[in-house]
PDB file with one MODEL, atoms N, CA, C and O in Angstrom:
MODEL        1
ATOM      1  N   MET A   1     -12.022 -13.194   0.515  1.00  0.00           N
ATOM      2  CA  MET A   1     -10.978 -14.204   0.584  1.00  0.00           C
ATOM      3  C   MET A   1      -9.657 -13.527   0.917  1.00  0.00           C
ATOM      4  O   MET A   1      -9.377 -12.427   0.442  1.00  0.00           O
ATOM      5  N   THR A   2      -8.860 -14.179   1.725  1.00  0.00           N
ATOM      6  CA  THR A   2      -7.555 -13.647   2.073  1.00  0.00           C
ATOM      7  C   THR A   2      -6.463 -14.527   1.481  1.00  0.00           C
ATOM      8  O   THR A   2      -6.700 -15.668   1.084  1.00  0.00           O
ATOM      9  N   THR A   3      -5.280 -13.969   1.436  1.00  0.00           N
ATOM     10  CA  THR A   3      -4.141 -14.742   0.960  1.00  0.00           C
ATOM     11  C   THR A   3      -3.028 -14.676   1.981  1.00  0.00           C
ATOM     12  O   THR A   3      -2.860 -13.669   2.669  1.00  0.00           O
ATOM     13  N   LYS A   4      -2.277 -15.741   2.077  1.00  0.00           N
ATOM     14  CA  LYS A   4      -1.116 -15.803   2.953  1.00  0.00           C
ATOM     15  C   LYS A   4      -1.448 -15.418   4.388  1.00  0.00           C
ATOM     16  O   LYS A   4      -0.598 -14.874   5.092  1.00  0.00           O
ATOM     17  N   GLY A   5      -2.669 -15.691   4.830  1.00  0.00           N
ATOM     18  CA  GLY A   5      -3.041 -15.434   6.207  1.00  0.00           C
ATOM     19  C   GLY A   5      -3.288 -13.979   6.553  1.00  0.00           C
ATOM     20  O   GLY A   5      -3.451 -13.649   7.728  1.00  0.00           O
ATOM     21  N   THR A   6      -3.321 -13.100   5.564  1.00  0.00           N
ATOM     22  CA  THR A   6      -3.580 -11.694   5.854  1.00  0.00           C
ATOM     23  C   THR A   6      -5.051 -11.379   5.620  1.00  0.00           C
ATOM     24  O   THR A   6      -5.652 -11.889   4.674  1.00  0.00           O
ATOM     25  N   PRO A   7      -5.632 -10.548   6.470  1.00  0.00           N
ATOM     26  CA  PRO A   7      -7.041 -10.210   6.288  1.00  0.00           C
ATOM     27  C   PRO A   7      -7.258  -9.283   5.098  1.00  0.00           C
ATOM     28  O   PRO A   7      -6.387  -8.480   4.760  1.00  0.00           O
ATOM     29  N   GLY A   8      -8.418  -9.398   4.468  1.00  0.00           N
ATOM     30  CA  GLY A   8      -8.779  -8.488   3.396  1.00  0.00           C
ATOM     31  C   GLY A   8      -9.158  -7.132   3.983  1.00  0.00           C
ATOM     32  O   GLY A   8      -9.648  -7.059   5.110  1.00  0.00           O
ATOM     33  N   ARG A   9      -8.939  -6.077   3.238  1.00  0.00           N
ATOM     34  CA  ARG A   9      -9.286  -4.722   3.670  1.00  0.00           C
ATOM     35  C   ARG A   9     -10.185  -4.096   2.618  1.00  0.00           C
ATOM     36  O   ARG A   9     -10.104  -4.437   1.438  1.00  0.00           O
ATOM     37  N   MET A  10     -11.029  -3.192   3.043  1.00  0.00           N
ATOM     38  CA  MET A  10     -11.921  -2.519   2.115  1.00  0.00           C
ATOM     39  C   MET A  10     -11.504  -1.057   1.992  1.00  0.00           C
ATOM     40  O   MET A  10     -11.257  -0.383   2.992  1.00  0.00           O
ATOM     41  N   VAL A  11     -11.429  -0.582   0.766  1.00  0.00           N
ATOM     42  CA  VAL A  11     -11.189   0.837   0.531  1.00  0.00           C
ATOM     43  C   VAL A  11     -12.295   1.349  -0.384  1.00  0.00           C
ATOM     44  O   VAL A  11     -12.872   0.585  -1.157  1.00  0.00           O
ATOM     45  N   ARG A  12     -12.584   2.623  -0.296  1.00  0.00           N
ATOM     46  CA  ARG A  12     -13.620   3.225  -1.136  1.00  0.00           C
ATOM     47  C   ARG A  12     -12.936   4.149  -2.133  1.00  0.00           C
ATOM     48  O   ARG A  12     -12.335   5.156  -1.757  1.00  0.00           O
ATOM     49  N   ILE A  13     -13.037   3.790  -3.412  1.00  0.00           N
ATOM     50  CA  ILE A  13     -12.443   4.567  -4.496  1.00  0.00           C
ATOM     51  C   ILE A  13     -13.452   4.578  -5.634  1.00  0.00           C
ATOM     52  O   ILE A  13     -14.046   3.549  -5.953  1.00  0.00           O
ATOM     53  N   ASP A  14     -13.642   5.733  -6.241  1.00  0.00           N
ATOM     54  CA  ASP A  14     -14.636   5.819  -7.313  1.00  0.00           C
ATOM     55  C   ASP A  14     -14.252   4.906  -8.479  1.00  0.00           C
ATOM     56  O   ASP A  14     -13.079   4.588  -8.677  1.00  0.00           O
ATOM     57  N   ASP A  15     -15.257   4.493  -9.240  1.00  0.00           N
ATOM     58  CA  ASP A  15     -15.069   3.518 -10.314  1.00  0.00           C
ATOM     59  C   ASP A  15     -14.072   3.977 -11.374  1.00  0.00           C
ATOM     60  O   ASP A  15     -13.248   3.184 -11.830  1.00  0.00           O
ATOM     61  N   GLU A  16     -14.140   5.250 -11.769  1.00  0.00           N
ATOM     62  CA  GLU A  16     -13.250   5.753 -12.823  1.00  0.00           C
ATOM     63  C   GLU A  16     -11.788   5.687 -12.381  1.00  0.00           C
ATOM     64  O   GLU A  16     -10.928   5.249 -13.145  1.00  0.00           O
ATOM     65  N   THR A  17     -11.508   6.114 -11.167  1.00  0.00           N
ATOM     66  CA  THR A  17     -10.138   6.070 -10.653  1.00  0.00           C
ATOM     67  C   THR A  17      -9.668   4.634 -10.486  1.00  0.00           C
ATOM     68  O   THR A  17      -8.519   4.319 -10.794  1.00  0.00           O
ATOM     69  N   TRP A  18     -10.546   3.758 -10.000  1.00  0.00           N
ATOM     70  CA  TRP A  18     -10.199   2.349  -9.791  1.00  0.00           C
ATOM     71  C   TRP A  18      -9.836   1.682 -11.116  1.00  0.00           C
ATOM     72  O   TRP A  18      -8.867   0.927 -11.200  1.00  0.00           O
ATOM     73  N   ALA A  19     -10.627   1.970 -12.146  1.00  0.00           N
ATOM     74  CA  ALA A  19     -10.355   1.389 -13.469  1.00  0.00           C
ATOM     75  C   ALA A  19      -9.018   1.893 -14.015  1.00  0.00           C
ATOM     76  O   ALA A  19      -8.221   1.111 -14.535  1.00  0.00           O
ATOM     77  N   ALA A  20      -8.776   3.198 -13.895  1.00  0.00           N
ATOM     78  CA  ALA A  20      -7.509   3.757 -14.380  1.00  0.00           C
ATOM     79  C   ALA A  20      -6.332   3.193 -13.590  1.00  0.00           C
ATOM     80  O   ALA A  20      -5.276   2.915 -14.158  1.00  0.00           O
ATOM     81  N   TYR A  21      -6.513   3.026 -12.290  1.00  0.00           N
ATOM     82  CA  TYR A  21      -5.464   2.451 -11.454  1.00  0.00           C
ATOM     83  C   TYR A  21      -5.165   1.015 -11.886  1.00  0.00           C
ATOM     84  O   TYR A  21      -4.007   0.598 -11.893  1.00  0.00           O
ATOM     85  N   GLY A  22      -6.193   0.268 -12.243  1.00  0.00           N
ATOM     86  CA  GLY A  22      -6.002  -1.092 -12.743  1.00  0.00           C
ATOM     87  C   GLY A  22      -5.193  -1.104 -14.029  1.00  0.00           C
ATOM     88  O   GLY A  22      -4.318  -1.952 -14.210  1.00  0.00           O
ATOM     89  N   GLU A  23      -5.483  -0.165 -14.923  1.00  0.00           N
ATOM     90  CA  GLU A  23      -4.712  -0.063 -16.171  1.00  0.00           C
ATOM     91  C   GLU A  23      -3.262   0.293 -15.880  1.00  0.00           C
ATOM     92  O   GLU A  23      -2.345  -0.301 -16.448  1.00  0.00           O
ATOM     93  N   LEU A  24      -3.056   1.260 -14.996  1.00  0.00           N
ATOM     94  CA  LEU A  24      -1.701   1.676 -14.626  1.00  0.00           C
ATOM     95  C   LEU A  24      -0.912   0.498 -14.077  1.00  0.00           C
ATOM     96  O   LEU A  24       0.217   0.250 -14.500  1.00  0.00           O
ATOM     97  N   CYS A  25      -1.504  -0.230 -13.135  1.00  0.00           N
ATOM     98  CA  CYS A  25      -0.820  -1.374 -12.531  1.00  0.00           C
ATOM     99  C   CYS A  25      -0.534  -2.459 -13.567  1.00  0.00           C
ATOM    100  O   CYS A  25       0.540  -3.059 -13.555  1.00  0.00           O
ATOM    101  N   ALA A  26      -1.483  -2.712 -14.456  1.00  0.00           N
ATOM    102  CA  ALA A  26      -1.272  -3.723 -15.496  1.00  0.00           C
ATOM    103  C   ALA A  26      -0.090  -3.338 -16.386  1.00  0.00           C
ATOM    104  O   ALA A  26       0.725  -4.190 -16.741  1.00  0.00           O
ATOM    105  N   GLU A  27       0.003  -2.067 -16.742  1.00  0.00           N
ATOM    106  CA  GLU A  27       1.135  -1.602 -17.557  1.00  0.00           C
ATOM    107  C   GLU A  27       2.459  -1.774 -16.830  1.00  0.00           C
ATOM    108  O   GLU A  27       3.493  -2.003 -17.457  1.00  0.00           O
ATOM    109  N   GLU A  28       2.426  -1.663 -15.499  1.00  0.00           N
ATOM    110  CA  GLU A  28       3.638  -1.829 -14.702  1.00  0.00           C
ATOM    111  C   GLU A  28       3.890  -3.285 -14.323  1.00  0.00           C
ATOM    112  O   GLU A  28       4.892  -3.596 -13.679  1.00  0.00           O
ATOM    113  N   GLY A  29       2.988  -4.173 -14.720  1.00  0.00           N
ATOM    114  CA  GLY A  29       3.166  -5.597 -14.451  1.00  0.00           C
ATOM    115  C   GLY A  29       2.910  -5.989 -13.007  1.00  0.00           C
ATOM    116  O   GLY A  29       3.515  -6.934 -12.501  1.00  0.00           O
ATOM    117  N   THR A  30       2.025  -5.274 -12.345  1.00  0.00           N
ATOM    118  CA  THR A  30       1.701  -5.590 -10.963  1.00  0.00           C
ATOM    119  C   THR A  30       0.187  -5.561 -10.788  1.00  0.00           C
ATOM    120  O   THR A  30      -0.552  -5.245 -11.720  1.00  0.00           O
ATOM    121  N   SER A  31      -0.251  -5.888  -9.610  1.00  0.00           N
ATOM    122  CA  SER A  31      -1.690  -5.816  -9.305  1.00  0.00           C
ATOM    123  C   SER A  31      -1.938  -4.608  -8.415  1.00  0.00           C
ATOM    124  O   SER A  31      -1.017  -4.075  -7.796  1.00  0.00           O
ATOM    125  N   ARG A  32      -3.176  -4.192  -8.360  1.00  0.00           N
ATOM    126  CA  ARG A  32      -3.524  -3.083  -7.472  1.00  0.00           C
ATOM    127  C   ARG A  32      -3.192  -3.453  -6.030  1.00  0.00           C
ATOM    128  O   ARG A  32      -2.636  -2.643  -5.289  1.00  0.00           O
ATOM    129  N   ALA A  33      -3.529  -4.666  -5.637  1.00  0.00           N
ATOM    130  CA  ALA A  33      -3.281  -5.094  -4.254  1.00  0.00           C
ATOM    131  C   ALA A  33      -1.794  -5.050  -3.932  1.00  0.00           C
ATOM    132  O   ALA A  33      -1.402  -4.548  -2.878  1.00  0.00           O
ATOM    133  N   ASP A  34      -0.961  -5.572  -4.831  1.00  0.00           N
ATOM    134  CA  ASP A  34       0.480  -5.564  -4.580  1.00  0.00           C
ATOM    135  C   ASP A  34       1.021  -4.142  -4.551  1.00  0.00           C
ATOM    136  O   ASP A  34       1.864  -3.823  -3.714  1.00  0.00           O
ATOM    137  N   ASP A  35       0.556  -3.290  -5.442  1.00  0.00           N
ATOM    138  CA  ASP A  35       1.016  -1.904  -5.471  1.00  0.00           C
ATOM    139  C   ASP A  35       0.642  -1.185  -4.176  1.00  0.00           C
ATOM    140  O   ASP A  35       1.466  -0.478  -3.595  1.00  0.00           O
ATOM    141  N   MET A  36      -0.592  -1.363  -3.728  1.00  0.00           N
ATOM    142  CA  MET A  36      -1.014  -0.723  -2.475  1.00  0.00           C
ATOM    143  C   MET A  36      -0.238  -1.276  -1.289  1.00  0.00           C
ATOM    144  O   MET A  36       0.172  -0.528  -0.402  1.00  0.00           O
ATOM    145  N   ARG A  37      -0.037  -2.593  -1.277  1.00  0.00           N
ATOM    146  CA  ARG A  37       0.709  -3.217  -0.180  1.00  0.00           C
ATOM    147  C   ARG A  37       2.125  -2.657  -0.106  1.00  0.00           C
ATOM    148  O   ARG A  37       2.608  -2.337   0.981  1.00  0.00           O
ATOM    149  N   ARG A  38       2.803  -2.534  -1.266  1.00  0.00           N
ATOM    150  CA  ARG A  38       4.163  -1.983  -1.281  1.00  0.00           C
ATOM    151  C   ARG A  38       4.172  -0.524  -0.826  1.00  0.00           C
ATOM    152  O   ARG A  38       5.075  -0.100  -0.105  1.00  0.00           O
ATOM    153  N   HIS A  39       3.173   0.237  -1.246  1.00  0.00           N
ATOM    154  CA  HIS A  39       3.078   1.641  -0.843  1.00  0.00           C
ATOM    155  C   HIS A  39       2.912   1.756   0.673  1.00  0.00           C
ATOM    156  O   HIS A  39       3.603   2.544   1.318  1.00  0.00           O
ATOM    157  N   VAL A  40       2.002   0.976   1.233  1.00  0.00           N
ATOM    158  CA  VAL A  40       1.759   1.024   2.672  1.00  0.00           C
ATOM    159  C   VAL A  40       2.998   0.594   3.441  1.00  0.00           C
ATOM    160  O   VAL A  40       3.356   1.228   4.433  1.00  0.00           O
ATOM    161  N   HIS A  41       3.655  -0.467   3.003  1.00  0.00           N
ATOM    162  CA  HIS A  41       4.872  -0.930   3.685  1.00  0.00           C
ATOM    163  C   HIS A  41       5.954   0.153   3.660  1.00  0.00           C
ATOM    164  O   HIS A  41       6.626   0.374   4.667  1.00  0.00           O
ATOM    165  N   ALA A  42       6.126   0.820   2.536  1.00  0.00           N
ATOM    166  CA  ALA A  42       7.136   1.882   2.430  1.00  0.00           C
ATOM    167  C   ALA A  42       6.807   3.039   3.360  1.00  0.00           C
ATOM    168  O   ALA A  42       7.696   3.574   4.023  1.00  0.00           O
ATOM    169  N   ARG A  43       5.538   3.430   3.416  1.00  0.00           N
ATOM    170  CA  ARG A  43       5.132   4.542   4.293  1.00  0.00           C
ATOM    171  C   ARG A  43       5.352   4.193   5.756  1.00  0.00           C
ATOM    172  O   ARG A  43       5.852   5.014   6.524  1.00  0.00           O
ATOM    173  N   VAL A  44       4.974   2.962   6.150  1.00  0.00           N
ATOM    174  CA  VAL A  44       5.142   2.541   7.543  1.00  0.00           C
ATOM    175  C   VAL A  44       6.625   2.447   7.884  1.00  0.00           C
ATOM    176  O   VAL A  44       7.028   2.850   8.975  1.00  0.00           O
ATOM    177  N   LYS A  45       7.434   1.931   6.985  1.00  0.00           N
ATOM    178  CA  LYS A  45       8.883   1.836   7.219  1.00  0.00           C
ATOM    179  C   LYS A  45       9.480   3.224   7.458  1.00  0.00           C
ATOM    180  O   LYS A  45      10.277   3.405   8.379  1.00  0.00           O
ATOM    181  N   ALA A  46       9.104   4.197   6.641  1.00  0.00           N
ATOM    182  CA  ALA A  46       9.605   5.570   6.795  1.00  0.00           C
ATOM    183  C   ALA A  46       9.118   6.176   8.110  1.00  0.00           C
ATOM    184  O   ALA A  46       9.881   6.857   8.795  1.00  0.00           O
ATOM    185  N   TRP A  47       7.874   5.939   8.465  1.00  0.00           N
ATOM    186  CA  TRP A  47       7.317   6.459   9.709  1.00  0.00           C
ATOM    187  C   TRP A  47       8.040   5.868  10.917  1.00  0.00           C
ATOM    188  O   TRP A  47       8.371   6.584  11.862  1.00  0.00           O
ATOM    189  N   ARG A  48       8.283   4.556  10.880  1.00  0.00           N
ATOM    190  CA  ARG A  48       8.983   3.903  11.993  1.00  0.00           C
ATOM    191  C   ARG A  48      10.408   4.436  12.123  1.00  0.00           C
ATOM    192  O   ARG A  48      10.894   4.634  13.236  1.00  0.00           O
ATOM    193  N   ALA A  49      11.075   4.668  11.006  1.00  0.00           N
ATOM    194  CA  ALA A  49      12.428   5.224  11.051  1.00  0.00           C
ATOM    195  C   ALA A  49      12.421   6.609  11.676  1.00  0.00           C
ATOM    196  O   ALA A  49      13.299   6.936  12.474  1.00  0.00           O
ATOM    197  N   ALA A  50      11.436   7.425  11.316  1.00  0.00           N
ATOM    198  CA  ALA A  50      11.312   8.759  11.901  1.00  0.00           C
ATOM    199  C   ALA A  50      11.019   8.670  13.395  1.00  0.00           C
ATOM    200  O   ALA A  50      11.540   9.467  14.175  1.00  0.00           O
ATOM    201  N   GLN A  51      10.196   7.714  13.799  1.00  0.00           N
ATOM    202  CA  GLN A  51       9.896   7.520  15.220  1.00  0.00           C
ATOM    203  C   GLN A  51      11.150   7.148  15.995  1.00  0.00           C
ATOM    204  O   GLN A  51      11.383   7.658  17.091  1.00  0.00           O
ATOM    205  N   ARG A  52      11.968   6.250  15.418  1.00  0.00           N
ATOM    206  CA  ARG A  52      13.215   5.847  16.083  1.00  0.00           C
ATOM    207  C   ARG A  52      14.173   7.028  16.190  1.00  0.00           C
ATOM    208  O   ARG A  52      14.835   7.209  17.212  1.00  0.00           O
ATOM    209  N   LYS A  53      14.242   7.828  15.132  1.00  0.00           N
ATOM    210  CA  LYS A  53      15.126   8.998  15.131  1.00  0.00           C
ATOM    211  C   LYS A  53      14.685   9.998  16.199  1.00  0.00           C
ATOM    212  O   LYS A  53      15.520  10.561  16.906  1.00  0.00           O
ATOM    213  N   THR A  54      13.393  10.215  16.314  1.00  0.00           N
ATOM    214  CA  THR A  54      12.865  11.131  17.328  1.00  0.00           C
ATOM    215  C   THR A  54      13.159  10.600  18.728  1.00  0.00           C
ATOM    216  O   THR A  54      13.551  11.358  19.614  1.00  0.00           O
ATOM    217  N   ALA A  55      12.969   9.301  18.924  1.00  0.00           N
ATOM    218  CA  ALA A  55      13.214   8.699  20.232  1.00  0.00           C
ATOM    219  C   ALA A  55      14.686   8.775  20.598  1.00  0.00           C
ATOM    220  O   ALA A  55      15.024   9.009  21.759  1.00  0.00           O
ATOM    221  N   ALA A  56      15.560   8.580  19.627  1.00  0.00           N
ATOM    222  CA  ALA A  56      17.003   8.629  19.887  1.00  0.00           C
ATOM    223  C   ALA A  56      17.456  10.043  20.226  1.00  0.00           C
ATOM    224  O   ALA A  56      18.411  10.225  20.982  1.00  0.00           O
ATOM    225  N   ALA A  57      16.782  11.040  19.676  1.00  0.00           N
ATOM    226  CA  ALA A  57      17.150  12.432  19.923  1.00  0.00           C
ATOM    227  C   ALA A  57      16.689  12.915  21.299  1.00  0.00           C
ATOM    228  O   ALA A  57      17.167  13.932  21.802  1.00  0.00           O
ATOM    229  N   SER A  58      15.757  12.175  21.898  1.00  0.00           N
ATOM    230  CA  SER A  58      15.202  12.596  23.203  1.00  0.00           C
ATOM    231  C   SER A  58      16.120  12.258  24.352  1.00  0.00           C
ATOM    232  O   SER A  58      15.798  12.546  25.505  1.00  0.00           O
TER     233      SER A  58
ENDMDL
END
């Protein structure tokens, strides 16, 4: 099932790490999906900024 028109993605993570990650996210008041989404968005934003900086320097 997808939400807000975005496709679902599959990742492979061992059960022990996945369970601990769920506990960590719950303590922080977020979901694993939201935490991963924010992480990916931040990484892509930084990468795009670096790409623009490189292009401007050329």
